[in-house]
N, C-alpha and C positions, 0 to 999 in steps of 0.2 A: 200911418207912418209919421214918425217925428224925426226931425233933422238934430244934428248934434247940439246946437245951441240950446234947443228946448230941453234936451237931456241933461245938459249942464245945469239949467235952472232947476229941474226936477230933483236931480240926485245931489247936487252940491259938489259933484266931481269936476275936475278940470277937463277941459277939451283934450289936453294931452293924455290924461289918464285913460279917457274913453278910447282915444285913438291906439294907445298901447295895448288896451285889452283886446281890440280888434287885431292888431298887428301880430299878437302872439297866439291868436285863435282862441282866447278865453270868451270872447263875446263877438261871434261872427255876425256882422250885419250886412244888409243889402246895400247896394249903391244905386244912385239915381243915374240918369243918362249924363248928367253933368259930373258924375263921380263923388257926389255927396254921400255921406253915410246916412242910411235910413234905418230908423229903429222900429221895429213891429212891437205889438203888445207882448209877445212871447220874449222878445229881446229885452224888454223892459223889466219883465219878471225876472229874467236870468240875471240882470244887473242888480236887482233887488237882493237875489240870492248871493251873488258875488259880495255885495256890500255887507250882508249879514255875517257870512263867513269871514271877511275881513275884520268886522268888528270883534268877532270871536278870537282873532289872533292868527288865523290860518294864513299861510303863504299862497301866493298865486298858483304854484305848481300843485299845492295840496287842494286848492279850490277846484282847479281844473280837473283833478282826479274825483273830487267829491261830486262834481257835476257831470263828468262824462265817463268815469271809470266804472268798472264792473262792480258788482255788489260786494265782492271780496275786497277788491281795492278801496272802496268807500270805507268799508268796516276797518280795514287796517289803518287808514288816515285817521279816523275817528278814534281809535283805540289809542293810537301814538299820541294824539293831542290829549286825550283824557290823562294819559300817564304823565306827560309834561305838565299838565295843569296841576295834578295831584302832587307832583314833586315841588312845583312853585308854591302851592299852599303851604306844604310842610316847611319850606324855607321861610315863608312869610310868618308862620305861626312861631317859629324859632326865634325870629327877629322880634315879634310882638313880645314873646316871653322875656327875652333880654331887656327890652325897653322897660316892662313892668318891673323886673328886678332892679333896674337901675333906679326907677322912680321911688321904689320902695327904700333902697339904700340911701338916696338923697334925702328923703323925708325922715329918716331915722338917724341921721347924723347930727 
């Protein structure tokens, strides 16, 4: 079992973030007799999953659903994210196209 200060060093997350994850039930951890948060190996693995999903742009409520939801709920969250990502890619491709056109115009003036 590791205490929160060790997890801060390992994860790079702030103490407050870890406390918040515990408070909202995203990362429920055990407590010592002195009421310190104690992180088990499964807790650390779950934290890595949370960080992975955060890195992919998922919101905390979506992450909770991905980790704790039914198979159908998880699929729905993933499909919604995929649709958002595809939409954002299309938007970015349009911007890229506009920039290329602008460069072409400037070079040929």
